[in-house]
C-alpha positions, 0 to 999 in steps of 0.5 A: 521480464521488463520492469512494467511486467515485473510491477504488474506481476507483483501487484497481483501476487499474494502479499505476506500477512505482515505487509497486509497489516502494514498496508492497512496502517498506511491507508489509515495514515493517508486517510487521516491526512486527507481528512485534515487537508479537506477539513472545513474551517481554520486548520493551522498551517503546521497541521496542514503541512504534517497532514500533507506529509502523512498523505505522502508517507501513507501512499508510499507505504501502501505502494511498497506493501502492495508490491511485496510478494509472498513467494511460498503462497505464490508457489502454492497458487501456481502449483494448484493451477497446474494440477487442475 
């Protein structure tokens, strides 16, 4: 299995509950960063810089969590597909 197929497989596989919660946290962090960056009016440069880092960190967190696979749920899903 090449790298692209592995990423595709992991993206659609079930995610463990802990990583689902962590993914929501990453989405919130990225959303707050985007809200600060796109805010109208004057925003201090330091806050803009931190918001940029928040967007990056949130995006990376979501990506890593999405590619984490719950092997036991995946086995159950595959076995139920074979039985039907």
